[in-house]
C-alpha positions in Angstrom: -4.8 25.0 -58.4 -8.1 23.5 -59.2 -10.1 24.7 -61.9 -13.9 23.4 -62.7 -15.6 25.0 -65.2 -19.5 25.2 -64.8 -19.5 24.9 -68.6 -18.2 21.4 -68.7 -19.9 20.2 -66.3 -23.0 21.0 -68.5 -21.5 20.1 -70.9 -20.8 16.2 -69.9 -24.3 16.1 -68.9 -25.5 17.3 -71.9 -22.3 14.9 -73.4 -24.2 11.5 -71.9 -28.7 12.8 -72.7 -27.2 12.7 -76.4 -24.8 9.3 -76.5 -27.3 7.7 -74.2 -28.0 3.9 -76.7 -24.4 4.4 -78.1 -22.6 4.5 -75.8 -24.2 1.6 -74.3 -23.5 0.2 -77.3 -20.1 0.8 -78.0 -18.0 -1.1 -75.5 -18.6 -3.7 -72.8 -19.5 -3.0 -69.5 -17.6 -3.2 -66.2 -20.0 -4.1 -64.1 -23.1 -6.0 -64.8 -26.2 -6.6 -62.4 -28.3 -8.9 -62.9 -31.3 -11.6 -61.8 -32.1 -7.9 -59.7 -35.7 -5.9 -58.7 -35.0 -2.8 -59.8 -36.3 1.0 -60.0 -35.1 3.2 -62.3 -35.8 6.4 -60.8 -38.7 7.5 -63.0 -41.8 5.1 -62.5 -40.1 2.4 -64.7 -38.7 -1.1 -63.1 -36.0 -2.7 -64.7 -34.1 -6.1 -64.1 -30.4 -5.5 -64.6 -28.0 -2.3 -64.9 -24.7 -2.3 -66.9 -22.1 -0.1 -66.3 -19.4 0.9 -68.0 -17.1 2.9 -66.5 -18.8 5.9 -64.6 -21.7 6.1 -66.1 -25.2 3.7 -66.7 -24.3 1.8 -69.7 -27.2 -0.4 -70.7 -30.4 -1.8 -68.6 -32.5 -4.6 -69.5 -31.4 -7.8 -69.1 -31.7 -8.2 -72.9 -29.0 -5.5 -72.9 -26.9 -6.2 -70.1 -25.7 -9.9 -70.5 -25.3 -8.8 -75.0 -22.7 -6.4 -73.5 -20.8 -8.9 -71.1 -17.1 -9.1 -71.5 -14.1 -11.1 -70.4 -13.2 -8.9 -67.9 -16.7 -7.2 -66.5 -17.5 -8.0 -63.1 -21.2 -9.9 -63.0 -23.2 -9.6 -59.8 -25.4 -11.7 -59.6 -28.0 -9.7 -57.3 -30.2 -12.9 -56.1 -33.3 -10.3 -56.0 -31.9 -7.5 -54.3 -33.2 -4.1 -54.8 -31.5 -1.9 -57.3 -32.0 1.7 -57.2 -30.3 5.7 -57.9 -28.1 5.9 -54.5 -29.6 8.3 -51.9 -28.3 11.9 -52.1 -29.0 13.9 -48.7 -30.4 17.4 -48.9 -29.0 19.0 -45.6 -26.0 17.6 -43.7 -23.7 19.0 -41.6 -21.3 17.0 -42.1 -18.0 17.5 -40.3 -20.1 17.6 -37.3 -21.9 14.7 -37.8 -18.5 12.8 -38.8 -17.1 14.5 -35.4 -20.1 13.1 -33.1 -19.5 9.2 -34.4 -16.3 10.2 -32.2 -18.7 10.6 -28.6 -20.7 9.4 -26.4 -24.7 9.1 -27.9 -26.6 10.6 -25.8 -30.3 10.3 -27.7 -30.5 6.9 -26.2 -30.1 7.8 -22.7 -33.6 7.6 -20.8 -32.8 8.9 -17.5 -31.2 11.7 -15.7 -28.8 10.1 -13.8 -27.2 8.1 -17.3 -27.3 11.2 -18.8 -25.2 12.9 -16.5 -22.9 9.5 -16.6 -21.7 9.2 -19.4 -20.7 13.2 -19.8 -19.0 12.4 -17.3 -17.8 9.3 -18.6 -16.2 10.9 -21.8 -14.9 13.6 -19.8 -12.9 11.0 -17.7 -10.8 10.1 -21.2 -9.9 14.2 -22.0 -7.1 15.9 -20.6 -7.9 19.1 -18.4 -8.4 22.1 -20.9 -9.7 19.7 -24.0 -13.4 20.0 -24.9 -16.1 18.1 -24.7 -18.8 18.2 -27.6 -20.3 15.2 -27.6 -23.4 14.0 -29.9 -26.9 15.7 -29.5 -29.5 15.7 -26.0 -33.0 15.6 -25.9 -34.2 16.0 -22.4 -37.9 14.4 -23.6 -36.1 11.4 -24.5 -34.9 11.5 -20.3 -38.1 12.8 -18.8 -38.9 16.5 -19.8 -35.9 18.4 -18.1 -33.5 20.7 -19.5 -30.6 20.3 -18.3 -28.5 22.6 -16.9 -24.9 23.5 -16.1 -25.0 22.4 -11.8 -26.2 19.0 -13.4 -22.8 18.2 -15.7 -20.0 20.7 -13.1 -19.9 17.3 -10.2 -18.3 15.6 -13.4 -17.0 17.5 -15.8 -14.3 19.0 -13.5 -11.4 21.3 -15.5 -13.0 19.8 -18.7 -14.4 22.4 -20.6 -18.5 21.0 -21.6 -20.4 22.2 -24.9 -22.8 20.0 -26.4 -25.6 20.5 -28.5 -28.9 20.4 -28.2 -30.8 17.4 -30.9 -32.0 20.5 -33.3 -28.6 22.4 -33.1 -30.1 25.7 -32.1 -28.8 25.2 -28.0 -25.9 24.4 -26.2 -25.5 23.0 -22.7 -22.9 24.4 -21.0 -20.1 23.9 -18.0 -19.5 26.7 -15.4 -15.8 26.2 -17.3 -17.6 26.5 -21.0 -19.1 29.9 -19.6 -15.9 31.2 -18.3 -13.9 30.4 -20.9 -17.0 32.3 -23.6 -16.9 35.1 -21.3 -19.8 34.9 -20.0 -21.6 35.8 -16.9 -24.8 37.5 -15.3 -23.0 40.6 -16.4 -23.5 39.8 -19.9 -26.2 41.3 -22.1 -27.9 39.5 -24.6 -27.0 38.5 -27.4 -29.1 40.2 -30.3 -30.4 36.9 -32.1 -30.2 34.7 -29.0 -30.8 33.6 -26.3 -28.6 33.5 -22.4 -31.3 30.9 -19.9 -30.7 32.8 -16.3 -32.4 31.0 -13.5 -34.1 33.3 -11.0 -30.9 34.7 -9.8 -29.8 35.9 -13.3 -26.9 33.8 -13.2 -26.6 31.8 -16.5 -27.9 28.5 -16.8 -25.3 26.9 -19.2 -28.0 26.9 -21.8 -27.4 29.1 -24.7 -29.9 29.5 -28.3 -28.6 30.5 -31.5 -26.7 33.4 -31.8 -25.6 32.9 -28.6 -24.8 29.5 -28.7 -22.9 30.1 -32.3 -20.4 33.1 -30.2 -19.5 30.6 -28.0 -17.8 27.9 -30.8 -15.9 30.4 -31.6 -14.6 30.3 -28.4 -13.6 26.5 -29.3 -10.1 26.6 -30.8 -10.3 25.0 -34.1 -9.7 21.5 -35.1 -6.3 21.1 -37.4 -6.3 20.6 -40.7 -5.6 17.4 -40.4 -8.0 16.4 -38.4 -10.8 17.7 -40.0 -10.1 15.7 -43.0 -9.4 12.6 -41.0 -13.1 12.8 -39.7 -14.8 13.6 -43.1 -12.9 10.2 -44.1 -15.0 8.7 -41.7 -18.0 10.6 -42.5 -17.5 9.8 -45.7 -17.9 5.7 -45.4 -20.2 5.8 -42.7 -22.8 7.6 -45.2 -21.6 5.2 -48.1 -22.2 2.0 -45.8 -26.1 3.5 -45.5 -26.5 4.1 -48.9 -25.8 7.9 -49.4 -23.8 8.6 -53.0 -24.3 12.9 -52.5 -24.5 15.4 -48.9 -25.5 18.5 -49.3 -23.4 20.8 -46.7 -25.7 23.0 -45.3 -23.2 25.2 -43.4 -23.0 28.0 -41.1 -19.8 28.7 -42.2 -16.9 27.0 -44.8 -15.2 23.8 -42.9 -16.5 21.4 -44.7 -16.3 23.3 -48.2 -12.4 23.7 -47.4 -11.7 20.6 -46.6 -13.7 18.1 -49.2 -11.5 20.4 -51.5 -8.4 19.3 -49.9 -9.7 16.0 -50.4 -10.3 16.9 -53.7 -6.7 17.5 -54.6 -5.7 13.9 -54.1 -8.7 12.5 -56.4 -12.3 11.4 -56.9 -13.1 11.7 -53.2 -15.7 8.5 -53.2 -19.2 10.6 -51.7 -20.1 13.7 -53.8 -20.0 17.1 -52.3 -22.3 19.6 -52.6 -21.1 23.1 -50.4 -23.6 26.0 -49.2 -21.8 28.3 -47.0 -23.1 31.9 -45.5 -24.7 33.6 -47.4 -23.0 36.6 -45.8 -20.2 35.3 -47.4 -21.6 35.7 -51.3 -18.8 38.2 -52.2 -16.3 36.3 -51.5 -18.2 32.7 -53.3 -18.8 35.1 -56.0 -15.4 35.5 -55.9 -14.4 32.5 -55.9 -16.3 31.0 -59.0 -15.0 34.0 -61.0 -11.7 32.4 -60.4 -11.9 28.8 -60.7 -16.0 27.7 -61.4 -18.3 26.0 -59.9 -15.9 22.5 -59.4 -17.2 19.4 -60.1 -19.3 16.5 -59.9 -17.5 15.2 -56.8 -17.1 18.8 -55.0 -19.6 21.3 -56.1 -20.1 25.3 -55.2 -21.7 29.0 -55.9 -24.8 28.0 -53.5 -25.0 30.1 -50.5 -27.1 29.5 -47.3 -29.0 32.0 -44.8 -30.8 31.1 -41.3 -34.0 33.0 -40.9 -34.4 32.1 -37.4 -33.9 29.0 -34.6 -35.7 26.0 -34.1 -39.3 25.0 -32.4 -37.1 22.8 -29.3 -36.1 25.9 -28.5 -38.4 28.0 -28.6 -37.0 30.7 -31.0 -38.5 29.5 -34.2 -40.7 33.1 -35.6 -44.2 32.7 -35.5 -46.9 35.0 -35.8 -48.6 34.0 -32.9 -46.8 33.4 -29.3 -46.1 29.9 -28.3 -48.7 27.8 -26.7 -46.3 27.0 -23.9 -44.7 30.1 -23.1 -47.4 33.3 -24.3 -44.4 35.7 -24.3 -42.2 34.3 -26.8 -42.9 34.4 -30.5 -39.4 33.5 -31.2 -36.3 35.2 -33.1 -34.7 36.5 -36.2 -31.2 35.5 -36.0 -31.0 37.6 -39.3 -32.8 40.5 -39.8 -35.1 40.5 -42.5 -33.7 43.9 -43.8 -30.3 41.7 -43.8 -31.8 39.1 -45.6 -33.2 41.2 -48.1 -30.0 43.0 -49.3 -27.8 39.7 -49.2 -30.1 37.4 -51.6 -31.0 40.1 -53.9 -27.1 40.6 -53.8 -25.8 37.3 -54.2 -28.6 36.3 -56.8 -27.4 38.9 -59.0 -24.0 37.8 -59.0 -26.1 34.0 -59.9 -25.6 32.4 -56.7 -27.7 29.5 -55.6 -29.3 30.0 -52.6 -30.8 28.4 -50.3 -32.2 29.7 -46.3 -33.4 27.8 -43.0 -36.5 28.9 -42.1 -39.0 27.0 -39.2 -41.7 29.1 -37.9 -45.0 30.6 -40.7 -43.5 34.1 -40.0 -40.6 32.9 -41.0 -40.8 31.2 -43.9 -43.1 33.9 -45.4 -41.0 36.3 -44.8 -38.0 34.3 -47.1 -40.7 34.4 -49.9 -41.9 37.8 -50.1 -37.7 38.4 -50.3 -37.2 35.0 -52.4 -40.1 36.9 -54.9 -38.5 40.4 -54.4 -35.2 39.5 -55.9 -36.8 38.2 -58.7 -38.6 40.6 -59.7 -35.4 43.2 -59.1 -33.3 40.2 -61.0 -35.2 38.8 -63.9 -36.6 35.8 -64.8 -33.4 33.1 -64.6 -33.5 29.3 -63.7 -33.1 29.6 -59.6 -34.0 26.7 -58.0 -33.8 28.9 -54.2 -34.8 27.1 -51.9 -36.4 26.3 -48.1 -35.1 24.5 -45.8 -37.1 23.2 -43.4 -40.3 25.0 -44.6 -42.0 23.5 -40.9 -44.4 25.0 -40.1 -46.3 26.9 -42.8 -49.0 29.8 -42.6 -52.1 28.5 -45.5 -51.3 30.3 -48.1 -47.3 29.0 -47.6 -47.7 26.2 -49.4 -49.1 27.3 -53.0 -47.2 30.4 -52.9 -44.6 28.0 -52.7 -45.5 25.8 -55.9 -46.2 29.8 -58.0 -42.9 31.1 -56.8 -40.7 27.9 -58.2 -39.3 27.4 -54.4 -37.8 23.8 -53.5 -38.8 22.3 -49.7 -35.9 20.6 -48.0 -37.5 18.6 -46.0 -36.2 16.1 -43.4 -38.7 13.2 -42.5 -37.4 12.3 -38.9 -38.4 15.6 -37.6 -41.4 15.1 -38.0 -41.6 11.4 -35.9 -38.7 13.3 -33.1 -41.3 16.9 -32.6 -44.4 14.8 -33.5 -43.6 13.7 -29.6 -44.4 17.3 -28.2 -44.8 19.7 -30.1 -48.4 20.0 -29.7 -47.1 21.6 -26.1 -45.7 24.8 -28.4 -47.9 25.7 -30.4 -51.0 23.5 -30.1 -52.9 21.3 -32.2 -54.7 24.4 -35.0 -50.9 25.1 -36.1 -50.2 21.1 -36.3 -51.9 21.2 -39.6 -49.7 22.4 -41.4 -46.4 21.0 -39.5 -44.2 18.4 -41.8 -47.0 19.1 -44.2 -44.8 16.4 -46.7 -48.3 15.5 -48.7 -49.3 18.3 -48.8 -46.0 20.7 -50.5 -46.0 17.3 -52.9 -50.3 17.4 -54.0 -49.3 21.4 -55.0 -46.9 20.3 -56.8 -43.7 22.1 -54.8 -40.7 20.4 -55.8 -39.5 19.0 -52.3 -36.4 16.6 -51.5 -35.6 15.0 -48.4 -32.5 14.6 -46.4 -31.2 14.1 -42.2 -30.0 17.3 -41.1 -27.1 14.8 -39.8 -26.2 15.1 -36.8 -29.2 16.4 -35.4 -31.1 12.9 -36.8 -29.5 10.1 -39.3 -28.1 10.3 -42.5 -30.2 7.3 -43.2 -32.6 7.1 -45.8 -34.1 4.1 -44.8 -34.8 6.0 -41.5 -36.3 8.9 -43.8 -38.0 7.1 -45.7 -40.0 5.3 -42.7 -40.5 8.5 -40.9 -42.1 10.1 -44.0 -44.2 7.3 -44.9 -45.3 6.0 -41.6 -45.0 9.2 -39.0 -45.1 6.8 -36.9 -43.4 8.9 -33.4 -39.9 7.4 -32.0 -42.0 7.2 -28.9 -44.8 5.1 -29.6 -47.5 6.6 -29.5 -48.4 7.4 -32.9 -48.2 3.9 -34.7 -51.4 4.9 -36.7 -49.3 8.3 -37.7 -48.5 11.6 -36.5 -51.0 13.4 -38.7 -51.9 10.5 -41.0 -52.8 13.1 -43.6 -49.1 13.6 -43.8 -48.1 10.2 -44.6 -46.5 10.0 -48.4 -46.0 7.0 -50.7 -42.4 5.0 -50.4 -42.1 6.3 -54.0 -43.0 9.5 -53.8 -40.6 8.8 -50.4 -38.1 7.5 -52.8 -38.1 10.0 -55.4 -37.1 12.8 -53.1 -34.0 11.4 -52.1 -33.3 10.9 -56.1 -34.6 12.5 -58.3 -35.8 15.6 -57.0 -32.1 15.7 -54.2 -30.9 15.8 -58.3 -33.1 19.1 -59.5 -32.0 20.7 -56.3 -28.9 20.3 -56.6 -28.7 21.4 -60.6 -28.3 17.4 -61.7 -30.8 15.6 -62.7 -29.6 16.2 -66.1 -26.8 13.2 -65.5 -28.1 12.2 -61.9 -31.7 10.7 -60.2 -32.1 8.6 -62.1 -30.9 5.6 -63.5 -30.0 6.0 -67.2 -27.9 5.7 -70.2 -25.6 8.2 -70.5 -26.7 9.1 -66.1 -23.3 8.3 -63.7 -23.6 5.2 -61.6 -24.9 6.6 -58.8 -26.4 3.1 -57.0 -27.5 1.0 -54.2 -28.2 -2.3 -53.9 -30.4 -3.2 -50.8 -31.9 -6.3 -48.8 -35.2 -5.4 -49.7 -37.5 -4.3 -52.7 -38.5 -1.0 -50.9 -42.3 -1.2 -53.6 -43.4 -4.3 -52.6 -41.9 -4.7 -48.7 -44.6 -3.6 -45.4 -44.1 -0.1 -44.0 -42.8 -1.6 -40.6 -40.2 -3.6 -42.5 -38.5 -0.6 -44.1 -36.2 0.6 -41.3 -34.5 -2.4 -40.8 -33.5 -3.1 -44.9 -29.7 -3.3 -45.4 -27.3 -1.5 -48.4 -26.5 -4.5 -49.7 -23.7 -2.2 -52.3 -23.1 1.3 -52.8 -21.6 2.5 -56.0 -20.7 6.2 -56.6 -19.5 7.0 -60.4 -18.9 2.9 -61.6 -17.3 2.1 -58.6 -18.2 0.1 -55.6 -17.5 2.4 -52.7 -19.3 0.3 -49.6 -20.1 -3.5 -49.4 -21.6 -5.0 -46.7 -20.1 -8.5 -47.3 
């Protein structure tokens, strides 16, 4: 049985900081990255990095070349940009990994093309095998929301359950509806929506808790298949310069899979597992029995979902939706239940994050976090809110005052920016995806993707945060440009602040002697490049734990 004690993790990080220079001076390098343009992660620059074992051992050309031995692998970077490797603070890793096998539905531009791709994929499956597909976005093919009538003729006996891009709605065909037991007589599920036509028949669109109920009807993949998919996702993430992901999940699938992989050795990509807050007692028992993992696979963190999404009109707002006056969104988890779970899990010493999109949902979460502190006393909690998407006028100041981390996804701004005004109007948009406001207020803000909702590509995320140019090309100067951030702020959110959000700022997120050697090499210096060049930047090499895990060569 694997047993990792958090005390060992803390001590190892402290030891790294204490040894620092002595560590660098005491041994020859295994790898030397020279002739580089180095950003060390806290504003400083250098020109070379040396690695010994799994640690940064030297910085600067003189120190690095002075520690090169006969067995040192010397890599001439040719002026390439070297920086701490990226951490993606919000992924759904197994789902994203599986989506690498499915047809791409985000690039379709017409109703006919959407149907054709689904039909072609269905033809490759056996009857009864589910087609789960990659996400769709109706805004990319005319704006009409698909229904089962679109896809029934091309899917025959293949059940279809394809998520909308926000992962808060599913498109089902008639076969899937039948297998899920959804008929015109099925009552609405609390915290969810079953859309119906004028006759009361299900359209094939189910949202939030109704969608989660459908997913339970899908036969689970085998453990071997899950592990195979995770390995595929690891290789893909490394090719994007990502050295670590935070899995903000609503189940235990990724956690269980990466623990299985860890028993065979290093996983190649670092994982920090969040599992459902409802299961806090199970996690507390695991921590008591086995500790909190190591720097490859860590746990002890919980996630709750407070509301839905903007696209599905299920994000919870104080005011009604502009294009649906009868709707204010839903509570995916009741406020009373969230409060009880958060207070109890916090008392057990677990880390907590909560999905919150709408302004009312964000305020409710902040209220609950404040109550947990009052009841359980002061400690270093690092409470997080995932998305922190639409904030009330006082929410940013509250997040700073309460030391709540904003875990945000820049790509969503350039995606939702095409149509968000239709949902909530201009006034609320001034506090939407308010990245600059959060940073200027001193709120610790880390970046992620929400993969597969958005690409697991930090360079795309950096472009989105800095330029805020919507993907439809209609806002070349930036959608709400007052919320654009600098490139260094974006890099910091993917590195140093990400490490802080994961309780690893004593050993990751910067290139510093004694820190773990997680490094990415890019073909362009992002600090001097034109913003339009960010998304075209190539990852040349990714090092994790001192080992080159990806090379473009």
